[in-house]
KOLMI-879550 format. One record per residue (C-alpha): residue in three letters; x, y, z; residue number from 1. Coordinates in Angstrom, 1 decimal. Layout:
BEGIN
+-----+--------+--------+--------+-----+
:  aa :     px :     py :     pz :   i :
+-----+--------+--------+--------+-----+
: ala :      X :      Y :      Z : NUM :
...
+-----+--------+--------+--------+-----+
# end
This chain:
BEGIN
+-----+--------+--------+--------+-----+
:  aa :     px :     py :     pz :   i :
+-----+--------+--------+--------+-----+
: met : -104.7 : -106.3 :    2.5 :   1 :
: asn : -101.6 : -108.1 :    0.8 :   2 :
: leu : -103.2 : -110.5 :   -2.0 :   3 :
: tyr : -100.9 : -113.7 :   -3.5 :   4 :
: pro : -101.5 : -113.0 :   -7.5 :   5 :
: leu : -102.0 : -116.1 :   -9.9 :   6 :
: ala : -103.4 : -117.4 :  -13.0 :   7 :
: leu : -105.7 : -120.0 :  -13.0 :   8 :
: lys : -106.0 : -122.7 :  -16.2 :   9 :
: leu : -109.8 : -123.3 :  -16.0 :  10 :
: ala : -109.9 : -125.4 :  -19.3 :  11 :
: gly : -112.1 : -128.9 :  -18.3 :  12 :
: arg : -112.6 : -127.7 :  -14.9 :  13 :
: arg : -115.6 : -127.4 :  -13.8 :  14 :
: val : -117.0 : -123.5 :  -12.6 :  15 :
: leu : -119.8 : -122.6 :  -10.3 :  16 :
: val : -121.2 : -119.0 :  -11.3 :  17 :
: val : -124.5 : -118.4 :   -9.3 :  18 :
: gly : -126.7 : -116.3 :  -10.5 :  19 :
: gly : -128.8 : -115.3 :  -14.1 :  20 :
: gly : -128.0 : -111.2 :  -13.8 :  21 :
: ala : -126.1 : -108.8 :  -15.5 :  22 :
: val : -123.1 : -109.6 :  -13.3 :  23 :
: ala : -122.7 : -113.4 :  -14.4 :  24 :
: thr : -123.2 : -112.2 :  -18.4 :  25 :
: arg : -120.2 : -109.6 :  -17.5 :  26 :
: arg : -118.0 : -113.0 :  -16.8 :  27 :
: met : -119.0 : -115.2 :  -19.0 :  28 :
: pro : -116.7 : -114.6 :  -22.1 :  29 :
: ala : -113.8 : -114.3 :  -19.6 :  30 :
: leu : -114.5 : -117.7 :  -18.2 :  31 :
: leu : -115.6 : -119.0 :  -21.3 :  32 :
: ala : -112.8 : -118.6 :  -23.4 :  33 :
: ala : -110.8 : -119.8 :  -21.1 :  34 :
: gly : -111.9 : -123.0 :  -21.5 :  35 :
: ala : -113.8 : -123.4 :  -18.0 :  36 :
: arg : -117.0 : -125.8 :  -18.1 :  37 :
: val : -119.5 : -123.2 :  -16.9 :  38 :
: asp : -122.3 : -124.4 :  -14.6 :  39 :
: val : -125.0 : -121.6 :  -14.0 :  40 :
: val : -127.5 : -121.9 :  -10.7 :  41 :
: ser : -130.7 : -119.1 :  -11.4 :  42 :
: pro : -134.0 : -119.4 :  -11.6 :  43 :
: val : -133.8 : -117.0 :  -14.4 :  44 :
: leu : -131.2 : -115.5 :  -17.3 :  45 :
: thr : -130.1 : -113.0 :  -19.4 :  46 :
: pro : -130.5 : -113.5 :  -23.1 :  47 :
: ala : -127.4 : -113.7 :  -23.5 :  48 :
: leu : -127.0 : -115.9 :  -21.0 :  49 :
: his : -130.0 : -118.2 :  -23.0 :  50 :
: ala : -128.1 : -117.9 :  -25.8 :  51 :
: tyr : -124.5 : -119.0 :  -24.3 :  52 :
: val : -127.3 : -122.2 :  -22.9 :  53 :
: ala : -128.5 : -122.6 :  -26.6 :  54 :
: ala : -125.9 : -122.7 :  -28.0 :  55 :
: gly : -124.7 : -125.8 :  -25.6 :  56 :
: arg : -121.2 : -123.4 :  -24.4 :  57 :
: leu : -122.9 : -123.6 :  -20.8 :  58 :
: thr : -125.3 : -125.6 :  -18.0 :  59 :
: trp : -127.9 : -123.9 :  -16.6 :  60 :
: gln : -130.0 : -125.7 :  -12.9 :  61 :
: glu : -133.7 : -123.1 :  -13.0 :  62 :
: arg : -134.0 : -122.7 :   -9.1 :  63 :
: arg : -132.1 : -121.3 :   -6.6 :  64 :
: phe : -128.6 : -122.5 :   -4.9 :  65 :
: val : -127.7 : -125.0 :   -3.1 :  66 :
: pro : -124.5 : -126.1 :   -0.8 :  67 :
: ser : -123.6 : -129.4 :   -2.8 :  68 :
: asp : -123.9 : -127.0 :   -5.7 :  69 :
: val : -120.4 : -126.0 :   -4.7 :  70 :
: asp : -119.2 : -130.1 :   -5.1 :  71 :
: gly : -116.6 : -130.7 :   -8.0 :  72 :
: ala : -115.8 : -127.0 :   -8.0 :  73 :
: trp : -112.6 : -125.3 :   -8.7 :  74 :
: leu : -114.0 : -121.7 :   -8.3 :  75 :
: val : -117.6 : -120.0 :   -7.8 :  76 :
: gln : -118.1 : -116.9 :   -8.9 :  77 :
: val : -121.7 : -115.4 :   -6.6 :  78 :
: ala : -122.9 : -112.9 :   -9.0 :  79 :
: val : -126.1 : -112.4 :   -6.9 :  80 :
: asp : -127.6 : -108.9 :   -5.5 :  81 :
: asp : -128.9 : -110.5 :   -2.1 :  82 :
: pro : -125.9 : -110.1 :    0.8 :  83 :
: thr : -127.9 : -113.1 :    2.2 :  84 :
: ala : -127.9 : -115.8 :   -0.5 :  85 :
: ala : -124.1 : -114.5 :   -1.2 :  86 :
: ala : -123.1 : -115.6 :    1.9 :  87 :
: glu : -124.5 : -119.0 :    1.8 :  88 :
: val : -122.5 : -119.6 :   -1.2 :  89 :
: ser : -119.9 : -118.4 :    1.0 :  90 :
: val : -120.1 : -120.6 :    3.3 :  91 :
: ala : -119.9 : -124.0 :    1.2 :  92 :
: ala : -117.6 : -122.9 :   -0.9 :  93 :
: glu : -115.4 : -121.9 :    2.5 :  94 :
: glu : -116.4 : -125.2 :    4.1 :  95 :
: arg : -115.3 : -127.3 :    1.0 :  96 :
: arg : -112.4 : -125.2 :    0.2 :  97 :
: val : -112.9 : -123.7 :   -2.7 :  98 :
: phe : -112.1 : -119.6 :   -4.3 :  99 :
: cys : -115.3 : -118.0 :   -3.9 : 100 :
: val : -115.2 : -114.4 :   -5.4 : 101 :
: arg : -118.3 : -112.3 :   -4.2 : 102 :
: ala : -120.2 : -109.8 :   -6.7 : 103 :
: asp : -121.8 : -108.0 :   -4.1 : 104 :
: asp : -118.7 : -107.8 :   -1.1 : 105 :
: arg : -114.9 : -108.3 :   -1.7 : 106 :
: asp : -114.0 : -108.2 :    1.7 : 107 :
: ala : -116.2 : -111.5 :    2.2 : 108 :
: ala : -114.9 : -112.8 :   -0.9 : 109 :
: thr : -112.0 : -115.5 :   -1.0 : 110 :
: ala : -110.5 : -114.4 :   -4.8 : 111 :
: trp : -111.2 : -111.5 :   -6.7 : 112 :
: thr : -111.4 : -110.3 :  -10.3 : 113 :
: pro : -109.2 : -107.6 :  -11.5 : 114 :
: ala : -108.9 : -104.9 :  -14.1 : 115 :
: val : -107.9 : -107.1 :  -17.3 : 116 :
: thr : -106.5 : -105.9 :  -20.2 : 117 :
: arg : -105.7 : -108.0 :  -23.0 : 118 :
: his : -103.1 : -107.6 :  -26.1 : 119 :
: asp : -102.1 : -110.0 :  -28.6 : 120 :
: glu : -100.9 : -112.8 :  -25.9 : 121 :
: val : -100.0 : -110.6 :  -23.2 : 122 :
: thr : -103.2 : -110.8 :  -19.9 : 123 :
: val : -102.1 : -107.8 :  -17.5 : 124 :
: ala : -104.4 : -107.9 :  -14.2 : 125 :
: val : -105.1 : -105.4 :  -11.5 : 126 :
: thr : -105.5 : -104.7 :   -8.3 : 127 :
: asp : -106.2 : -102.3 :   -6.0 : 128 :
: ser : -107.3 : -103.1 :   -2.9 : 129 :
: gly : -110.7 : -102.3 :   -3.1 : 130 :
: asp : -109.8 :  -99.4 :   -5.5 : 131 :
: arg : -112.1 : -100.3 :   -8.8 : 132 :
: lys : -111.7 :  -97.4 :  -10.3 : 133 :
: arg : -107.7 :  -97.1 :   -9.5 : 134 :
: ala : -107.3 : -100.2 :  -10.8 : 135 :
: arg : -109.3 :  -99.7 :  -14.1 : 136 :
: ala : -107.1 :  -95.9 :  -14.3 : 137 :
: val : -104.3 :  -98.3 :  -14.3 : 138 :
: arg : -105.5 : -101.0 :  -16.4 : 139 :
: asp : -105.6 :  -98.3 :  -19.4 : 140 :
: gln : -102.5 :  -96.7 :  -18.7 : 141 :
: ile : -100.8 : -100.1 :  -19.4 : 142 :
: ala : -103.5 : -101.5 :  -22.3 : 143 :
: ala : -102.2 :  -98.3 :  -24.2 : 144 :
: ala :  -98.6 :  -98.1 :  -23.2 : 145 :
: leu :  -99.0 : -101.5 :  -24.9 : 146 :
: glu : -100.5 : -101.0 :  -28.5 : 147 :
: glu :  -98.0 :  -98.6 :  -28.3 : 148 :
: ala :  -94.8 : -101.1 :  -27.6 : 149 :
: pro :  -93.1 : -103.4 :  -29.7 : 150 :
: gln :  -94.6 : -106.9 :  -31.6 : 151 :
: arg :  -93.8 : -109.9 :  -29.5 : 152 :
: arg :  -91.2 : -111.5 :  -31.6 : 153 :
: his :  -93.3 : -115.0 :  -33.5 : 154 :
: glu :  -92.6 : -117.7 :  -35.1 : 155 :
: pro :  -92.4 : -116.5 :  -38.8 : 156 :
: leu :  -96.1 : -117.6 :  -40.8 : 157 :
: arg :  -94.2 : -119.0 :  -43.7 : 158 :
: gly :  -95.4 : -120.5 :  -47.0 : 159 :
: gln :  -98.7 : -118.5 :  -45.9 : 160 :
: val : -101.5 : -116.0 :  -47.2 : 161 :
: ala : -103.9 : -114.0 :  -44.8 : 162 :
: leu : -106.5 : -112.6 :  -46.8 : 163 :
: val : -107.3 : -109.4 :  -45.0 : 164 :
: gly : -110.5 : -106.9 :  -45.5 : 165 :
: ser : -109.0 : -103.4 :  -44.2 : 166 :
: gly : -112.5 : -102.4 :  -44.2 : 167 :
: pro : -114.3 :  -99.3 :  -45.4 : 168 :
: gly : -111.7 :  -96.3 :  -45.8 : 169 :
: asp : -111.0 :  -95.5 :  -42.3 : 170 :
: pro : -107.4 :  -96.9 :  -41.0 : 171 :
: glu : -108.8 :  -98.0 :  -37.7 : 172 :
: leu : -111.7 :  -99.8 :  -39.1 : 173 :
: ile : -109.8 : -102.4 :  -40.2 : 174 :
: thr : -109.8 : -105.5 :  -37.5 : 175 :
: val : -107.6 : -106.0 :  -34.4 : 176 :
: lys : -106.5 : -109.6 :  -36.0 : 177 :
: gly : -105.8 : -108.2 :  -39.8 : 178 :
: arg : -104.0 : -105.7 :  -38.3 : 179 :
: arg : -102.0 : -107.9 :  -36.5 : 180 :
: leu : -101.3 : -110.1 :  -39.2 : 181 :
: leu : -100.4 : -107.1 :  -41.6 : 182 :
: ala :  -97.9 : -106.6 :  -38.7 : 183 :
: arg :  -96.6 : -109.9 :  -39.5 : 184 :
: ala :  -96.2 : -109.5 :  -43.1 : 185 :
: asp :  -93.2 : -110.1 :  -45.5 : 186 :
: val :  -95.2 : -109.1 :  -48.7 : 187 :
: val :  -98.1 : -107.4 :  -48.9 : 188 :
: val : -100.4 : -107.2 :  -51.8 : 189 :
: ala : -102.5 : -104.2 :  -51.4 : 190 :
: asp : -105.5 : -103.1 :  -53.7 : 191 :
: arg : -105.9 :  -99.2 :  -54.4 : 192 :
: leu : -109.4 :  -98.5 :  -52.0 : 193 :
: val : -106.9 :  -99.8 :  -48.7 : 194 :
: pro : -106.1 :  -96.9 :  -46.2 : 195 :
: gly : -102.7 :  -95.5 :  -47.0 : 196 :
: met : -102.2 :  -94.9 :  -43.2 : 197 :
: leu : -102.0 :  -98.4 :  -43.0 : 198 :
: leu :  -99.6 :  -98.9 :  -45.8 : 199 :
: asp :  -97.0 :  -96.1 :  -43.4 : 200 :
: glu :  -97.0 :  -98.7 :  -40.6 : 201 :
: leu :  -95.4 : -101.1 :  -42.8 : 202 :
: arg :  -92.2 : -102.0 :  -41.1 : 203 :
: pro :  -89.2 : -101.1 :  -44.0 : 204 :
: asp :  -88.4 : -104.0 :  -45.2 : 205 :
: val :  -92.1 : -105.4 :  -46.6 : 206 :
: glu :  -92.4 : -106.0 :  -49.5 : 207 :
: leu :  -95.5 : -103.9 :  -51.3 : 208 :
: val :  -96.8 : -104.6 :  -54.4 : 209 :
: asp :  -99.2 : -102.4 :  -55.9 : 210 :
: ala : -101.9 : -104.5 :  -57.8 : 211 :
: ala : -103.8 : -101.0 :  -58.4 : 212 :
: lys : -100.5 : -100.1 :  -61.3 : 213 :
: ile : -100.6 : -103.7 :  -62.7 : 214 :
: pro : -101.9 : -102.7 :  -66.6 : 215 :
: tyr : -103.9 : -104.8 :  -69.3 : 216 :
: gly : -107.0 : -104.6 :  -67.6 : 217 :
: ala : -109.6 : -106.1 :  -64.7 : 218 :
: ser : -109.0 : -110.5 :  -65.8 : 219 :
: val : -105.4 : -110.1 :  -66.6 : 220 :
: ala : -104.3 : -108.2 :  -63.8 : 221 :
: gln : -106.5 : -110.1 :  -61.5 : 222 :
: glu : -104.5 : -113.2 :  -63.0 : 223 :
: glu : -101.2 : -111.0 :  -61.6 : 224 :
: ile : -102.3 : -110.5 :  -58.9 : 225 :
: asn : -103.0 : -114.5 :  -58.1 : 226 :
: arg :  -99.6 : -115.3 :  -59.6 : 227 :
: val :  -97.7 : -113.0 :  -57.3 : 228 :
: ile :  -99.4 : -114.4 :  -53.9 : 229 :
: val :  -98.9 : -117.7 :  -55.0 : 230 :
: glu :  -95.2 : -117.3 :  -56.5 : 231 :
: arg :  -94.2 : -115.8 :  -53.3 : 232 :
: ala :  -95.6 : -117.6 :  -50.3 : 233 :
: arg :  -94.5 : -120.9 :  -52.4 : 234 :
: ala :  -90.7 : -119.2 :  -52.1 : 235 :
: gly :  -91.0 : -119.0 :  -47.8 : 236 :
: ala :  -92.7 : -116.1 :  -47.2 : 237 :
: phe :  -96.2 : -114.7 :  -45.6 : 238 :
: val :  -98.3 : -112.6 :  -47.8 : 239 :
: val : -101.1 : -110.5 :  -47.0 : 240 :
: arg : -103.4 : -109.7 :  -49.1 : 241 :
: leu : -104.7 : -107.0 :  -48.3 : 242 :
: lys : -108.5 : -105.7 :  -49.8 : 243 :
: gly : -110.7 : -103.0 :  -48.8 : 244 :
: gly : -114.3 : -103.4 :  -47.8 : 245 :
: asp : -114.6 : -107.2 :  -47.3 : 246 :
: pro : -112.6 : -110.0 :  -49.0 : 247 :
: phe : -115.6 : -111.7 :  -50.4 : 248 :
: val : -117.6 : -108.6 :  -51.0 : 249 :
: phe : -117.1 : -107.6 :  -54.9 : 250 :
: gly : -113.6 : -108.4 :  -53.9 : 251 :
: arg : -112.8 : -111.0 :  -55.9 : 252 :
: gly : -110.9 : -112.9 :  -53.1 : 253 :
: gly : -113.0 : -116.6 :  -53.7 : 254 :
: glu : -110.7 : -116.3 :  -57.1 : 255 :
: glu : -107.8 : -116.0 :  -55.1 : 256 :
: val : -108.1 : -118.6 :  -52.6 : 257 :
: val : -109.4 : -121.3 :  -55.4 : 258 :
: ala : -105.3 : -120.0 :  -56.5 : 259 :
: cys : -104.4 : -120.4 :  -52.9 : 260 :
: ala : -105.8 : -123.9 :  -53.1 : 261 :
: glu : -104.8 : -124.7 :  -56.7 : 262 :
: ala : -101.7 : -124.3 :  -55.7 : 263 :
: gly : -101.5 : -125.7 :  -52.2 : 264 :
: val : -101.3 : -122.7 :  -50.5 : 265 :
: pro : -102.9 : -122.4 :  -47.0 : 266 :
: val : -105.0 : -119.5 :  -46.4 : 267 :
: leu : -106.1 : -117.5 :  -43.4 : 268 :
: val : -109.5 : -114.9 :  -44.5 : 269 :
: val : -110.3 : -112.2 :  -42.2 : 270 :
: pro : -113.5 : -110.9 :  -43.0 : 271 :
: gly : -113.6 : -106.7 :  -43.2 : 272 :
: val : -115.8 : -104.0 :  -43.1 : 273 :
: thr : -117.9 : -103.3 :  -45.7 : 274 :
: ser : -119.1 : -100.3 :  -46.9 : 275 :
: ser : -121.9 : -101.2 :  -48.2 : 276 :
: ile : -123.1 : -101.1 :  -44.6 : 277 :
: ala : -120.9 :  -99.2 :  -42.8 : 278 :
: ala : -121.1 :  -95.6 :  -45.4 : 279 :
: pro : -124.4 :  -95.5 :  -45.4 : 280 :
: ala : -124.3 :  -96.4 :  -41.8 : 281 :
: leu : -121.9 :  -93.7 :  -41.0 : 282 :
: ala : -124.5 :  -91.5 :  -43.2 : 283 :
: gly : -127.4 :  -91.5 :  -41.0 : 284 :
: ile : -128.6 :  -94.8 :  -42.5 : 285 :
: pro : -129.3 :  -97.5 :  -41.6 : 286 :
: val : -130.1 : -100.1 :  -43.7 : 287 :
: thr : -132.5 : -101.9 :  -42.0 : 288 :
: his : -135.1 : -100.6 :  -39.3 : 289 :
: arg : -137.4 : -101.6 :  -38.1 : 290 :
: gly : -141.1 : -101.0 :  -39.3 : 291 :
: val : -139.4 :  -99.9 :  -42.5 : 292 :
: ala : -137.5 : -102.3 :  -44.0 : 293 :
: his : -136.6 : -106.4 :  -43.0 : 294 :
: glu : -133.9 : -106.4 :  -46.3 : 295 :
: phe : -131.6 : -105.4 :  -47.7 : 296 :
: thr : -130.3 : -106.5 :  -50.4 : 297 :
: val : -126.7 : -106.0 :  -51.9 : 298 :
: val : -125.7 : -105.8 :  -56.1 : 299 :
: ser : -122.5 : -104.4 :  -57.6 : 300 :
: gly : -123.6 : -102.3 :  -59.9 : 301 :
: his : -120.6 : -102.6 :  -62.4 : 302 :
: val : -122.5 : -103.8 :  -64.9 : 303 :
: pro : -125.1 : -101.9 :  -66.6 : 304 :
: pro : -128.6 : -103.2 :  -66.6 : 305 :
: asp : -129.2 : -103.6 :  -70.2 : 306 :
: ser : -126.0 : -105.2 :  -70.8 : 307 :
: val : -125.8 : -109.3 :  -71.4 : 308 :
: glu : -123.2 : -110.1 :  -69.2 : 309 :
: ser : -125.5 : -108.4 :  -66.0 : 310 :
: leu : -126.0 : -111.5 :  -63.8 : 311 :
: val : -128.9 : -108.9 :  -61.3 : 312 :
: asp : -132.6 : -109.6 :  -61.4 : 313 :
: trp : -133.4 : -105.9 :  -61.8 : 314 :
: gly : -136.8 : -106.5 :  -62.2 : 315 :
: ala : -136.9 : -108.3 :  -59.1 : 316 :
: leu : -135.1 : -106.3 :  -57.3 : 317 :
: ala : -137.8 : -103.3 :  -57.8 : 318 :
: arg : -139.9 : -105.2 :  -56.6 : 319 :
: leu : -138.7 : -105.6 :  -53.1 : 320 :
: arg : -139.7 : -103.6 :  -50.4 : 321 :
: gly : -136.8 : -103.7 :  -48.5 : 322 :
: thr : -133.2 : -101.5 :  -48.8 : 323 :
: leu : -131.5 : -101.9 :  -52.1 : 324 :
: val : -127.5 : -101.2 :  -52.1 : 325 :
: val : -125.6 : -100.4 :  -55.2 : 326 :
: leu : -121.9 : -100.6 :  -54.9 : 327 :
: met : -119.4 :  -99.3 :  -57.7 : 328 :
: gly : -122.2 :  -97.9 :  -59.1 : 329 :
: leu : -121.9 :  -94.3 :  -60.0 : 330 :
: lys : -121.2 :  -94.4 :  -63.2 : 331 :
: asn : -124.1 :  -96.8 :  -64.7 : 332 :
: leu : -126.6 :  -94.9 :  -61.7 : 333 :
: pro : -128.2 :  -93.6 :  -64.6 : 334 :
: arg : -129.4 :  -97.0 :  -66.1 : 335 :
: ile : -129.4 :  -98.7 :  -63.7 : 336 :
: ala : -132.5 :  -95.6 :  -61.8 : 337 :
: ala : -134.1 :  -95.4 :  -64.9 : 338 :
: arg : -134.6 :  -98.9 :  -64.8 : 339 :
: leu : -135.8 : -100.4 :  -61.0 : 340 :
: val : -138.5 :  -97.4 :  -62.3 : 341 :
: ala : -139.5 :  -98.6 :  -65.8 : 342 :
: glu : -139.4 : -102.0 :  -63.2 : 343 :
: gly : -142.3 : -100.8 :  -60.9 : 344 :
: arg : -139.9 :  -98.8 :  -58.0 : 345 :
: ser : -141.8 :  -95.7 :  -57.4 : 346 :
: pro : -139.2 :  -92.9 :  -58.7 : 347 :
: arg : -140.3 :  -90.7 :  -55.4 : 348 :
: thr : -138.2 :  -93.7 :  -53.1 : 349 :
: pro : -136.0 :  -92.1 :  -51.3 : 350 :
: ala : -132.2 :  -92.3 :  -52.4 : 351 :
: ala : -129.0 :  -91.4 :  -51.4 : 352 :
: val : -125.7 :  -91.6 :  -52.3 : 353 :
: val : -122.6 :  -91.4 :  -49.8 : 354 :
: gln : -119.0 :  -90.5 :  -51.1 : 355 :
: glu : -115.6 :  -92.3 :  -49.7 : 356 :
: gly : -117.3 :  -93.0 :  -46.7 : 357 :
: ser : -115.8 :  -93.7 :  -43.2 : 358 :
: thr : -112.7 :  -90.8 :  -44.3 : 359 :
: asp : -112.4 :  -87.1 :  -44.2 : 360 :
: ala : -113.9 :  -86.7 :  -47.7 : 361 :
: gln : -117.1 :  -88.3 :  -47.4 : 362 :
: arg : -119.9 :  -86.3 :  -49.0 : 363 :
: val : -123.5 :  -87.5 :  -48.2 : 364 :
: leu : -126.4 :  -86.5 :  -51.6 : 365 :
: arg : -129.9 :  -87.6 :  -50.3 : 366 :
: ser : -132.4 :  -87.5 :  -52.9 : 367 :
: thr : -134.9 :  -89.5 :  -55.1 : 368 :
: leu : -134.7 :  -92.7 :  -57.3 : 369 :
: gly : -135.5 :  -90.7 :  -60.0 : 370 :
: glu : -133.2 :  -87.3 :  -59.5 : 371 :
: val : -130.0 :  -89.4 :  -58.3 : 372 :
: ala : -128.1 :  -89.7 :  -61.3 : 373 :
: gly : -128.6 :  -86.0 :  -61.6 : 374 :
: ala : -128.3 :  -85.0 :  -58.5 : 375 :
: ala : -125.2 :  -87.0 :  -58.4 : 376 :
: ala : -123.6 :  -85.7 :  -61.1 : 377 :
: glu : -124.1 :  -82.2 :  -60.6 : 378 :
: ala : -122.5 :  -82.7 :  -57.7 : 379 :
: gly : -119.5 :  -84.1 :  -59.1 : 380 :
: ile : -119.9 :  -86.8 :  -56.7 : 381 :
: arg : -117.5 :  -89.2 :  -57.9 : 382 :
: pro : -115.8 :  -92.7 :  -57.1 : 383 :
: pro : -116.1 :  -94.6 :  -54.5 : 384 :
: ala : -119.6 :  -93.9 :  -54.1 : 385 :
: val : -122.3 :  -96.6 :  -52.4 : 386 :
: val : -125.5 :  -95.9 :  -53.9 : 387 :
: val : -128.5 :  -96.8 :  -51.0 : 388 :
: val : -132.4 :  -96.9 :  -52.2 : 389 :
: gly : -135.3 :  -97.6 :  -50.0 : 390 :
: asp : -137.4 :  -95.4 :  -47.4 : 391 :
: val : -134.5 :  -95.9 :  -44.7 : 392 :
: val : -133.1 :  -93.2 :  -46.6 : 393 :
: ala : -135.1 :  -90.8 :  -43.9 : 394 :
: val : -136.0 :  -92.5 :  -41.4 : 395 :
: leu : -132.9 :  -90.7 :  -39.2 : 396 :
: asp : -133.4 :  -86.5 :  -38.9 : 397 :
: arg : -129.5 :  -85.9 :  -40.5 : 398 :
: gly : -126.7 :  -87.8 :  -41.5 : 399 :
: ile : -123.9 :  -88.2 :  -39.4 : 400 :
: gly : -119.9 :  -87.9 :  -40.5 : 401 :
: pro : -117.2 :  -88.9 :  -39.5 : 402 :
: gly : -116.5 :  -87.1 :  -37.2 : 403 :
: glu : -119.3 :  -86.6 :  -35.2 : 404 :
: ala : -119.7 :  -91.2 :  -34.8 : 405 :
: gly : -116.8 :  -90.7 :  -33.5 : 406 :
+-----+--------+--------+--------+-----+
# end
């Protein structure tokens, strides 16, 4: 069978989907991303499709198909298992000269959905006379090649700043968008906790500013970072401010956004995977779990509980039943644990410390709230480390190391 390859511009055009099950659910994201006006005809919908309806992203006719449903459609997708019902849709589409995709019978269809991969602005679609396994294999080989291929030359992003979260430590946990913008940077201002492998991938001509080497204390250092990113952007460079974890989770990203806004410099924020969730997860600790914890609270422990500078209500945290995650709290862990116990949290509450989560140096120490500080000191646990307090620490049988999680 010879097929004529074609790319469809569906933005603003009506697409009819007959069926509301798993196949329709899989097809929906690409149709919506293409800007199609999607109408679904089906007696029932999957929860995912219900969510699209509730969000106003598609319309739903809660009934069986009738031939007039095809009227005004540019494309029909049949996603039902019943061959008789599917054939009825095909006939109606044929009579109205509308291309029709059949999930149940490719030979009876007038259009096929290929195996697709997308990379940056490149979309590759592969068909192979109905051999879907071969088409997917070719698609996967092309996708791997595109990952290694040189990036397309974009128009420079001059005079802008991107605030990018690099994730908890594993360089593969940066977002696709974050990595793409990093590849386009003229200047990169990087934190100490940024994965070194990401910096090793920078172009030779990129100016790298190591924020960890700025002297004179945290406040002055932050002012200098603000000055550098604004100055470089005003000079016409595209600046990526690369931060560990997520820029807005105790990362002072908000201060950098304010500095750019006051200077009239456009800012793009790219969220990152925060260690407050990722590090416990990689240690086999879910921060929430059905029947165990319906809430989790993330606090900074860089200021001790008895300091006048502390903004944390430790008494309120001690009364909560959920999970408490403490970042930057290893140094003050003895006082934090003692304060929580003094405020009413049981010293027998399970507790854990995860050091350098997601990296090859990850270590996990499990203890109780009353003993965790001493145990961490005895074990030689060092920063960066995430402390977790709550029954979720003991909810799984064993931890999951980085190698096992891969």
